[in-house]
N, C-alpha and C positions, 0 to 999 in steps of 0.2 A: 621119116623120123624127125626131121626138122619142124614139121608142122605141129607135132605134139609139144616140142620144146618151145616153139613160138607161142602156142596157146598157154602153156604153163607160165612162161615169163610175162605174157600179157595179163593173165589173171593175177599173178603175184604183184605186178606193178599197180594194177587197179585196186587191189585190196590193201595196199600199204597204209592208207588212211581210213580204212573201213568202208569205203564206198560200195564194195561188193556185197557186204552184209546189209548195208542200208538199202540198196536198190532191191536185192533179193528179198529182204524182209518186208518191205513196203508192197512189192508186187504179190508176195504170197499172202499177206494180210488182206489185201483187196480180193484176191482169188478166194480166200477162205470165207469171205462174206457173200460173194456173188455166186461162185460155182461149186467149189470142192472144199468143204470145211476142214478136211485133213491138212490142207496147206497152212492152217493156223498153227500147227505144231512146228512147221518150218519157220514161220514168222517168230514164234517164241524162241526157237533156237538161234535165229539170226539176231534177235534182240539181245539175247544173253551174250553171244559172242561179241557183239558190238559194245556192250557194256564192259565185258571182261577185258577185251583187248584195247579198245579205244577210249574207254571211260566216258562215253557219251550217254548221259543219264536220261535226258528228256526224250530224245528220239528212240533210244532203245526201249525205254519203258512204255512209250506210246505204241510202238510197233508190237511189242510182246503182248501188251494188254489187248490190242485190237485183234490180233491173231488168236489169243487165248479165249476171248469172248466169243469169237466166231466158232471156234471148236466146241466150247462148252454149250453154246446154244444148240448146236447140232446134236450133242449128247443128250440134252434135255428134251429135244424133239423126239429122239429115238426112244427115250425112256417113257414118254407119254404114249407111244404106239404100242407098248407092251401090255 
């Protein structure tokens, strides 16, 4: 029981200044370009949350844009296969 409490408190402390959204968004944006394009949606979500809660404009918009472009390129590729 204390393991889950420790994990929750660790994540809460790590996310106080938006670092969790920043790291998660950057990693998911990279993964969306390299491996799995669906991770671009997670990058867009993390970018939105980073902007909404921490008001970091440049990093959040760059992250959301890169993830969104990766996802949209995948959708365009699927559309050309039809």
